[in-house]
Each structure stands twice: as C-alpha cells, then as structure tokens.
VMD Tcl script that draws the C-alpha trace (Angstrom):
set ca {
  {2.53 115.31 -58.97}
  {2.75 111.99 -61.79}
  {0.64 108.96 -61.41}
  {3.65 107.00 -60.39}
  {4.36 109.25 -57.33}
  {0.73 108.73 -56.32}
  {0.70 104.59 -56.34}
  {3.78 104.84 -54.28}
  {2.49 105.16 -51.43}
  {-0.29 102.62 -51.98}
  {2.38 99.89 -52.62}
  {4.10 100.28 -49.19}
  {1.33 100.37 -47.31}
  {0.25 96.83 -49.09}
  {3.36 95.20 -48.45}
  {3.95 96.17 -44.98}
  {0.65 94.64 -43.60}
  {1.73 91.02 -45.64}
  {5.19 91.11 -43.37}
  {3.42 91.39 -40.05}
  {1.27 88.69 -41.22}
  {4.23 86.08 -42.24}
  {5.58 86.80 -38.98}
  {2.05 86.49 -36.61}
  {2.10 82.86 -38.91}
  {5.57 81.69 -38.33}
  {4.83 82.59 -34.48}
  {1.79 80.33 -34.66}
  {3.62 77.66 -36.41}
  {6.46 77.85 -33.30}
  {3.98 77.81 -30.48}
  {2.22 75.14 -31.90}
  {5.26 72.68 -32.86}
  {6.65 73.75 -28.58}
  {3.23 72.60 -27.42}
  {3.78 69.61 -29.50}
  {6.70 69.10 -27.78}
  {5.55 69.70 -24.67}
  {2.64 67.31 -25.17}
  {5.09 64.94 -26.17}
  {7.67 65.24 -22.90}
  {4.44 65.31 -20.70}
  {3.09 61.86 -22.50}
  {6.75 60.45 -22.16}
  {6.71 61.73 -18.49}
  {3.77 60.08 -17.64}
  {3.96 56.59 -19.74}
  {6.76 56.43 -17.75}
  {5.78 56.62 -14.21}
  {2.63 55.21 -14.49}
  {2.21 52.62 -17.58}
  {6.18 51.75 -17.94}
  {5.77 49.19 -14.98}
  {5.88 45.53 -16.66}
  {7.82 43.75 -18.49}
  {6.97 40.98 -20.56}
  {7.90 37.96 -22.80}
  {6.46 34.91 -24.59}
  {9.56 33.37 -24.67}
  {8.51 31.34 -21.21}
  {7.63 27.37 -21.09}
  {6.16 25.41 -18.24}
  {8.66 22.91 -16.23}
  {8.54 20.46 -13.35}
  {11.07 19.10 -11.07}
  {9.55 15.59 -12.36}
  {10.80 11.88 -10.54}
  {12.45 9.44 -12.72}
  {11.66 6.26 -11.14}
  {14.59 3.71 -11.43}
  {14.49 0.04 -9.43}
  {16.72 -0.60 -6.61}
  {16.58 -4.13 -6.77}
  {17.54 -6.99 -9.68}
  {14.66 -9.06 -10.74}
  {12.00 -9.68 -13.11}
  {9.51 -7.20 -13.77}
  {6.18 -9.64 -12.35}
  {3.21 -6.38 -12.69}
  {2.76 -3.50 -14.22}
  {-0.19 -1.57 -12.63}
  {0.14 1.91 -14.47}
  {0.31 3.47 -18.07}
  {1.22 6.45 -19.39}
  {-0.71 9.95 -19.45}
  {-2.44 7.86 -15.88}
  {-2.84 10.49 -13.02}
  {-1.28 8.70 -9.32}
  {-1.35 9.66 -5.55}
  {1.76 9.01 -3.48}
  {2.33 5.85 -2.34}
  {0.16 4.05 -5.31}
  {1.81 1.06 -6.88}
  {4.00 1.46 -9.67}
  {5.57 -1.92 -10.70}
  {6.08 -5.30 -8.70}
  {9.58 -7.37 -9.34}
  {9.36 -10.66 -8.87}
  {10.09 -11.29 -4.80}
  {11.29 -14.37 -4.73}
  {14.83 -14.14 -4.92}
  {14.80 -11.39 -2.02}
  {12.51 -13.91 -0.06}
  {15.17 -16.36 0.09}
  {17.83 -13.89 0.46}
  {15.74 -12.69 3.39}
  {15.56 -16.36 4.70}
  {19.41 -16.87 4.98}
  {19.77 -13.20 6.69}
  {17.51 -14.60 9.47}
  {19.42 -17.84 9.65}
  {22.45 -16.32 9.84}
  {21.54 -14.47 12.66}
  {20.11 -17.43 14.50}
  {23.44 -18.67 14.05}
  {25.13 -15.52 15.59}
  {23.29 -15.31 18.12}
  {23.61 -19.16 18.98}
  {27.46 -19.07 18.50}
  {27.69 -16.04 21.16}
  {25.93 -18.10 23.49}
  {28.15 -20.99 22.84}
  {31.12 -19.04 23.67}
  {29.66 -17.33 26.43}
  {28.99 -20.94 27.85}
  {32.57 -21.52 27.13}
  {33.80 -18.98 29.32}
  {31.87 -20.80 32.03}
  {34.16 -23.86 31.04}
  {37.35 -22.42 30.78}
  {36.94 -21.16 34.23}
  {35.64 -24.35 35.22}
  {39.50 -25.56 34.18}
  {41.35 -22.54 35.81}
  {39.62 -24.16 38.75}
  {40.88 -27.61 37.95}
  {44.36 -26.85 37.27}
  {44.60 -25.02 40.85}
  {43.99 -28.77 42.04}
  {46.16 -29.95 39.38}
  {48.82 -27.55 40.95}
  {48.45 -28.26 44.39}
  {48.64 -32.07 43.67}
  {52.17 -31.84 41.85}
  {53.27 -29.90 44.47}
  {52.90 -32.66 47.16}
  {54.04 -35.10 44.57}
  {57.30 -32.73 44.09}
  {57.50 -32.43 48.62}
  {56.97 -36.46 48.66}
  {59.61 -36.96 46.35}
  {62.13 -34.35 47.74}
  {61.20 -36.29 50.82}
  {61.83 -39.84 49.36}
  {65.18 -38.65 48.01}
  {66.62 -36.86 51.21}
  {65.33 -40.09 53.14}
  {67.16 -42.23 50.17}
  {70.49 -40.14 50.71}
  {70.60 -39.98 54.91}
  {70.64 -43.83 54.02}
  {73.05 -43.68 51.58}
  {75.44 -41.81 53.94}
  {75.19 -43.83 56.68}
  {76.00 -46.98 54.71}
  {79.03 -45.20 53.49}
  {80.34 -44.81 56.59}
  {79.78 -48.16 57.55}
  {81.53 -49.50 54.49}
  {84.36 -47.67 55.89}
  {84.50 -50.10 59.16}
  {83.51 -52.74 56.70}
  {79.98 -53.23 58.30}
  {78.21 -53.79 55.29}
  {78.63 -55.36 52.08}
  {79.60 -53.67 48.83}
  {76.05 -54.89 47.26}
  {74.32 -53.03 50.38}
  {75.87 -49.78 49.32}
  {75.28 -50.44 45.65}
  {71.64 -51.01 46.54}
  {71.63 -47.88 48.28}
  {73.13 -46.20 45.92}
  {70.53 -47.41 43.50}
  {67.88 -45.75 45.79}
  {69.44 -42.62 45.78}
  {68.98 -42.52 41.81}
  {65.61 -44.02 41.68}
  {64.33 -40.75 44.13}
  {66.08 -38.27 42.56}
  {64.52 -39.34 39.48}
  {60.71 -39.40 40.97}
  {61.71 -36.20 42.14}
  {62.30 -35.05 38.87}
  {59.14 -36.77 37.01}
  {57.55 -34.79 40.05}
  {58.30 -31.12 39.45}
  {58.15 -32.18 35.84}
  {54.77 -32.57 36.54}
  {54.30 -29.74 38.94}
  {55.35 -27.37 36.21}
  {53.34 -29.25 33.67}
  {50.28 -28.54 35.76}
  {51.25 -24.82 35.93}
  {51.79 -24.42 31.85}
  {48.06 -26.25 31.82}
  {46.72 -23.48 34.10}
  {48.61 -20.67 32.23}
  {46.71 -22.06 29.09}
  {43.35 -22.16 30.68}
  {43.88 -18.83 31.81}
  {44.23 -17.30 28.10}
  {41.69 -19.59 26.86}
  {39.79 -18.10 29.19}
  {40.81 -14.60 28.70}
  {40.41 -14.64 24.91}
  {36.82 -16.17 25.06}
  {36.12 -13.15 27.34}
  {37.15 -10.69 24.87}
  {34.65 -11.98 22.73}
  {31.61 -11.32 24.51}
  {33.22 -8.84 27.15}
  {30.47 -5.68 26.91}
  {28.32 -7.58 24.51}
  {25.41 -9.30 24.66}
  {22.98 -11.91 22.76}
  {22.03 -8.70 20.95}
  {25.12 -6.45 20.29}
  {27.93 -8.85 19.68}
  {29.63 -7.61 16.70}
  {29.04 -10.88 14.49}
  {25.05 -10.33 15.87}
  {25.42 -7.00 14.71}
  {26.76 -8.01 11.09}
  {23.77 -10.42 11.10}
  {20.91 -7.80 11.95}
  {22.62 -5.52 9.77}
  {22.25 -8.20 6.99}
  {18.73 -8.74 7.52}
  {18.34 -5.36 7.59}
  {19.16 -4.79 4.03}
  {17.50 -8.44 3.06}
  {14.20 -6.61 4.63}
  {14.80 -3.52 1.91}
  {15.48 -5.27 -0.82}
  {12.29 -7.02 -0.24}
  {10.57 -4.04 0.06}
  {12.56 -2.02 -3.11}
  {10.54 -4.81 -5.52}
  {7.37 -3.21 -5.01}
  {7.68 0.62 -6.70}
  {5.40 3.04 -5.36}
  {4.87 6.66 -6.72}
  {6.98 9.55 -4.88}
  {4.25 11.61 -5.15}
  {1.17 12.78 -6.60}
  {1.12 13.42 -10.80}
  {0.56 11.83 -13.99}
  {2.80 9.01 -15.16}
  {4.77 9.86 -18.55}
  {7.59 8.10 -20.43}
  {6.80 4.43 -19.60}
  {9.50 2.36 -20.64}
  {8.99 -1.01 -18.84}
  {6.92 -4.14 -19.44}
  {6.38 -7.22 -18.23}
  {8.17 -9.66 -17.85}
  {11.67 -7.51 -18.58}
  {14.68 -8.41 -16.33}
  {15.74 -5.09 -14.53}
  {18.89 -4.30 -12.84}
  {19.44 -1.19 -10.09}
  {19.81 2.09 -11.76}
  {16.71 0.75 -14.83}
  {14.59 4.14 -15.44}
  {11.36 2.27 -15.14}
  {8.84 5.61 -15.91}
  {8.53 9.48 -14.73}
  {6.00 11.34 -12.89}
  {5.39 14.39 -13.22}
  {4.30 16.78 -9.96}
  {1.92 19.11 -12.41}
  {0.35 20.57 -9.06}
  {3.64 21.76 -8.22}
  {4.88 23.17 -12.04}
  {6.85 26.23 -12.78}
  {7.54 29.04 -15.14}
  {10.76 29.56 -16.90}
  {10.43 33.00 -18.73}
  {13.23 33.73 -20.76}
  {13.69 37.08 -20.72}
  {16.33 39.74 -22.71}
  {18.93 40.86 -20.37}
  {18.06 44.92 -20.99}
  {14.14 44.06 -19.37}
  {15.61 42.82 -16.31}
  {17.07 45.91 -14.69}
  {13.98 46.35 -12.19}
  {13.15 42.74 -11.98}
  {13.15 41.68 -8.24}
  {12.50 38.43 -6.92}
  {9.44 38.42 -4.63}
  {7.65 40.40 -7.79}
  {4.27 39.48 -8.62}
  {3.88 37.75 -12.68}
  {0.79 37.81 -14.60}
  {0.97 34.52 -16.84}
  {-1.38 33.40 -20.26}
  {-1.15 29.86 -21.83}
  {-1.46 29.39 -25.41}
  {-3.05 26.10 -24.24}
  {-6.67 28.67 -22.41}
  {-5.72 32.12 -24.15}
  {-5.80 34.94 -22.68}
  {-9.31 34.27 -20.87}
  {-7.46 32.43 -18.30}
  {-4.66 34.42 -16.31}
  {-2.15 32.70 -13.65}
  {-0.73 34.71 -10.64}
  {3.02 33.68 -10.30}
  {6.10 35.00 -8.64}
  {9.49 35.42 -8.80}
  {11.30 33.13 -7.51}
  {14.77 33.60 -8.45}
  {17.14 33.74 -11.83}
  {19.41 31.36 -13.29}
  {23.41 31.15 -12.88}
  {23.52 32.09 -16.00}
  {22.65 32.51 -20.08}
  {21.02 29.70 -22.17}
  {24.13 30.08 -24.40}
  {26.25 29.72 -21.84}
  {25.24 26.25 -20.72}
  {24.64 25.10 -23.84}
  {26.40 21.74 -25.61}
  {28.28 24.12 -27.60}
  {28.74 27.33 -26.38}
  {29.08 30.24 -28.42}
  {32.62 31.58 -29.22}
  {32.87 35.32 -29.97}
  {36.77 35.59 -29.87}
  {36.40 35.68 -33.57}
  {36.70 38.84 -36.54}
  {33.51 38.54 -37.84}
  {31.68 38.83 -34.09}
  {28.00 40.27 -34.05}
  {26.27 41.56 -30.73}
  {23.37 39.18 -29.97}
  {20.86 39.99 -26.87}
  {21.00 36.97 -24.60}
  {18.18 35.90 -22.62}
  {18.70 35.08 -18.71}
  {15.86 32.57 -17.63}
  {13.74 33.23 -14.43}
  {12.54 31.31 -12.56}
  {8.37 31.88 -11.88}
  {6.24 29.69 -9.43}
  {2.41 29.24 -10.17}
  {-0.08 28.98 -7.69}
  {-0.94 25.55 -6.89}
  {-5.25 26.45 -6.87}
  {-4.86 27.77 -10.06}
  {-3.19 24.76 -11.58}
  {-5.98 22.85 -9.65}
  {-8.75 24.51 -11.68}
  {-6.50 24.57 -14.83}
  {-3.72 22.16 -15.00}
  {-0.87 22.30 -17.48}
  {2.02 20.32 -19.05}
  {5.51 20.33 -18.44}
  {6.71 22.15 -21.88}
  {3.53 24.11 -22.54}
  {4.35 27.82 -24.01}
  {3.64 30.70 -21.59}
  {3.72 34.53 -22.03}
  {4.90 36.21 -18.65}
  {3.96 39.88 -17.51}
  {6.44 41.05 -14.30}
  {4.79 43.91 -12.22}
  {7.97 45.95 -11.20}
  {6.39 48.53 -9.56}
  {7.62 47.53 -6.74}
}
mol new
graphics top color blue
foreach p $ca { graphics top sphere $p radius 0.5 }
foreach p [lrange $ca 0 end-1] q [lrange $ca 1 end] { graphics top cylinder $p $q radius 0.2 }
display resetview
C-alpha cells in the first residue's frame, strides 16, 4: 500500500467533523435569530398592551372665554378705575360714563309718567261729566216733548176756531177780517208746532252725542286704572329704560379676572358697542390641544389629561379632562382654506383641536395666562 492510500482515510475523517461543526454553528445562529424575533414580538406586545396608553402633543395653547366690556350708552368717559394687568372681582366698577344726560332723560320720563297718570284721571272724570250730560239731555227731551204737546194743542185749538169761523162766515155772521185772523192763528200755531218738533229732535240728537262721547271716553278707561292704562304703561316703560340707561353709566366687571387690552381714556366719547377693555377669567382657563388626526382613534371625552406648561416646566403638572372636539380642523376654518383639487397635491397630516378643561384649584396655585404653550398627554387606557 502506498503512502497516498494510507493518508486518504485520514483526510475523509478530518473533513467529516468540519461539516458537522458548520451545521451546528448554523443551527445555533438560526436559533439566536429566532430568539431575537420572539423577544421583539414579546416586547411589542408588552408595549402595545401596557405602555401604549397615551397620546401627546406639544401643539397646545391656553385659552379662555374672555369678555369684551362695551358701552351700552352714549356719553363722555368720566372715570377709568382700572388699568391693564389689574385683577378685578365680579361687580367691581371699571369705567364711569358722565351720567348727567341720563339723569335728565330719567327726569323727563318721570314727568311724562305723571302727565299720563293725570290724563287718565282727567279722562275718568270726563266720564262722570258726560254721564251727567246724558241725564241732563233726558230732561231736555222731556221738556221738548212737553213743548211739542203744547204746540200740538195750540194748533188743534186754532184749527177748531178756524173751522167755526168758516161755518159762520158762510152765513155772514162774522166779518172777513175775523176769518183772516183765524187763518193767521192757525199758521202761527203750525209754526210753533214745527219749532217744538225741531227742538225735540235737537234734544234727542244732543242726547245721542252725549252718549257717544260717554262711550268713547269709557273705551279709553275700560278695564284699566291709573297704573295699567296704555299711555301710563308706555310712560312707565320709558322710565324703566331711562333708569337702565342711568345704571349702565357705571360699567362693572362681569366676573373675576384680569384686565387687558384697555382702549379707553378719560374724556373720550363713547357710543353703544364701543369696546372699552377686556376681562380674562384666569380661574376658568382651558387648553386647546391640536392633535394629529392619526392620534385621535382612542381619544374620548372624559379621559384624563396630564399637562405641563413652558412657564413652569416639568416640575408643575396640571390635571385636565377632555371636554370635546372641535367641529373641524384648523385649516378648514382658516381665512383662506387649503385647496387640494390641484395636480400637485401633497397630503398633509391635519390637526384637530381638542378642548381640555383644567382644574381650578391647580390654576389657583399656579396661574396661567391666555396663549401660553402647553404639552398635553391624554391617557387613552380607559
């Protein structure tokens, strides 16, 4: 046997253990990779179940329902009792407008009220006078009727006398002159009768006129009194308006807050609607947090929010509550809304304002101001 034949088995024996080592090493590497993948999946599941319970944004700002204090009357500013940054309480006097014009208007309104009340009393008194006139007209009618009856009797008597004289005249017992006198007497009696009838008609017309005046006067006061007559009510409303205008010359704070953006000066003339200053209720602030649309899948009203302010840093945390969502994104209500119907459109992630209510006690301890930057973190676990 040659040397080559003697060394061949040894070579085969050396190669075989080397292949087995490679396989073992490869198997070990695959096991390590599989272990890493399993650990990654486990870590993702743990993060998803236990640590992915919050969404946050630093695009959040403090806001408030501020009050624009305006004038409700026309006049000249007499006093300005506050300045910017000054804290005020509800009911504190902010501005006084010259009240002399309002006082004159109130005096005129009260005089008009007294005049209306006296006119009502006069109208009520006229009803009594007109009622008396109706009774007097009854007496006038009775008197006129008596005059008519008397004139009728005189006419009948004159006619009888004329008839007798006409019969006697036929026999020549009386003269023509006497017959003519009888004719004249009948004519005079007829005229007197006509006058009496006219007087009766006039008396009845006067009575109807008095009754009409009485009815018209009663219509003015029917169902009313000195305090409920229409003219009196109108005058009373003018007095109330004048009193309100006088009261409005003293402008008070609508709630507790801080004065800002004061625009008024002493001596300036103001009109209804003129903005004098603003009052910010620092104890009733909120935060508008602008979250990305992709963050809002699990955000719901009532969830708790942890907030920090750039003013105090991370050392001070505020506790808030999600109140609700805006009706649209910021771009939807922009002065010039974004127009995406173009050929070069690029999708931009939108942000939706979320209203967060702050704790008033925490605000009292660490006051904030409108417009300050905040960072909000919403707990979406519940």
